[in-house]
C-alpha positions as semicolon CSV with decimal commas, in nm:
position;residue;x (nm);y (nm);z (nm)
1;M;0,000;0,000;0,000
2;T;0,128;0,346;-0,087
3;A;0,032;0,705;-0,011
4;P;0,176;1,040;-0,118
5;I;0,350;1,261;0,137
6;A;0,184;1,604;0,125
7;S;0,378;1,897;-0,021
8;T;0,638;1,661;-0,171
9;T;0,669;1,428;-0,466
10;C;0,760;1,140;-0,232
11;V;0,554;0,829;-0,167
12;V;0,560;0,616;0,148
13;E;0,498;0,242;0,113
14;A;0,404;-0,026;0,364
15;T;0,461;-0,389;0,269
16;E;0,298;-0,690;0,428
17;P;0,496;-0,840;0,715
18;G;0,681;-1,163;0,646
19;K;0,809;-1,464;0,833
20;Y;1,164;-1,582;0,775
21;G;1,422;-1,818;0,921
22;P;1,516;-2,022;1,099
23;D;1,825;-1,843;1,225
24;S;2,129;-2,015;1,377
25;N;1,927;-2,078;1,694
26;N;1,643;-2,238;1,492
27;V;1,417;-1,938;1,564
28;Y;1,177;-1,788;1,308
29;K;1,125;-1,410;1,296
30;I;0,869;-1,161;1,164
31;D;0,942;-0,816;1,026
32;A;0,826;-0,572;0,756
33;Q;0,985;-0,304;0,542
34;A;0,879;0,057;0,491
35;S;1,004;0,262;0,197
36;I;1,000;0,620;0,077
37;Y;1,062;0,675;-0,292
38;G;0,966;0,880;-0,596
39;C;1,115;1,200;-0,460
40;S;1,189;1,425;-0,757
41;Q;1,424;1,642;-0,556
42;S;1,676;1,585;-0,283
43;Y;1,486;1,691;0,027
44;P;1,710;1,792;0,317
45;I;1,588;1,531;0,565
46;I;1,370;1,227;0,505
47;Y;1,271;1,009;0,798
48;T;1,132;0,658;0,755
49;C;0,978;0,443;1,031
50;S;0,842;0,089;1,035
51;I;0,620;-0,058;1,307
52;L;0,461;-0,404;1,329
53;E;0,102;-0,420;1,452
54;K;-0,089;-0,730;1,563
55;K;-0,463;-0,787;1,564
56;A;-0,615;-0,893;1,896
57;S;-0,899;-1,144;1,928
58;N;-1,143;-0,856;1,984
59;G;-1,046;-0,703;1,649
60;T;-0,833;-0,415;1,773
61;W;-0,484;-0,347;1,640
62;S;-0,189;-0,254;1,856
63;A;0,181;-0,191;1,798
64;V;0,407;-0,483;1,886
65;A;0,644;-0,361;2,156
66;G;1,000;-0,308;2,040
67;T;0,933;-0,329;1,666
68;R;0,944;0,044;1,583
69;S;1,255;0,121;1,384
70;C;1,340;0,460;1,230
71;W;1,614;0,606;1,016
72;A;1,692;0,952;0,882
73;D;1,849;1,015;0,546
74;T;1,948;1,331;0,365
75;N;1,890;1,253;0,000
76;S;1,633;1,115;-0,240
77;S;1,819;0,788;-0,298
78;L;1,653;0,593;-0,021
79;G;1,623;0,227;0,057
80;G;1,378;0,066;0,293
81;Q;1,360;0,069;0,669
82;T;1,292;-0,269;0,828
83;S;1,105;-0,299;1,155
84;N;1,291;-0,455;1,446
85;P;1,221;-0,829;1,413
86;I;1,022;-1,027;1,665
87;T;1,018;-1,398;1,736
88;Y;0,748;-1,568;1,532
89;A;0,410;-1,612;1,696
90;S;0,103;-1,698;1,490
91;G;-0,144;-1,417;1,439
92;I;-0,265;-1,148;1,202
93;Y;-0,011;-0,873;1,139
94;R;0,021;-0,552;0,942
95;Q;0,284;-0,283;0,907
96;R;0,245;0,086;0,985
97;A;0,492;0,280;0,772
98;Q;0,558;0,640;0,867
99;G;0,730;0,895;0,650
100;A;0,830;1,250;0,733
101;V;1,000;1,503;0,511
102;K;1,147;1,813;0,670
103;L;1,145;2,088;0,412
104;N;1,394;2,373;0,370
105;A;1,621;2,268;0,654
106;T;1,942;2,076;0,694
107;T;1,906;1,942;1,047
108;W;1,640;1,797;1,270
109;S;1,555;1,968;1,595
110;P;1,622;1,761;1,795
111;A;1,901;1,617;1,583
112;Q;1,783;1,257;1,637
113;P;1,422;1,226;1,754
114;S;1,385;0,937;1,995
115;S;1,063;0,817;1,832
116;C;0,843;0,880;1,531
117;S;0,574;1,032;1,752
118;T;0,773;1,354;1,781
119;L;0,764;1,404;1,406
120;S;0,393;1,465;1,362
121;S;0,362;1,733;1,629
122;N;0,694;1,871;1,752
123;V;0,904;1,877;1,438
124;P;0,795;2,102;1,151
125;C;0,762;1,863;0,864
126;T;0,509;1,695;0,641
127;F;0,405;1,358;0,782
128;K;0,220;1,058;0,641
129;E;0,131;0,710;0,765
130;V;0,018;0,415;0,554
131;L;-0,092;0,067;0,659
132;S;-0,012;-0,255;0,476
133;N;-0,270;-0,521;0,411
134;A;-0,323;-0,757;0,701
135;I;-0,167;-1,101;0,668
136;S;-0,205;-1,417;0,871
137;L;0,132;-1,561;0,968
């Protein structure tokens, strides 16, 4: 799923979470990747965040603790940002991808926000979230 980031030419994309493994300890993991692309100019600061969400039995969605992962970049040649992986547990998952573009500036204030939540209110930027399709893993 994709959505444009307002006041920019950039698009933020959320992909369905995936299961992979096993690792060297025979453990399977789940993660998802967020991307920002399509920027026609080199915006000063682009911030990408990925969060896994899990559906509860009552139908509500909540963020999986510890999965939020964010990265700042300073050009339009961006890759994806992968959520922090979790140990596999069956359930229905989706990804929340967050993208923020700070316009006409060269630094963040603060320089490295501790979480994405600061971007939508405390940092002057254009902000967009998009959800992936839900997938049963």
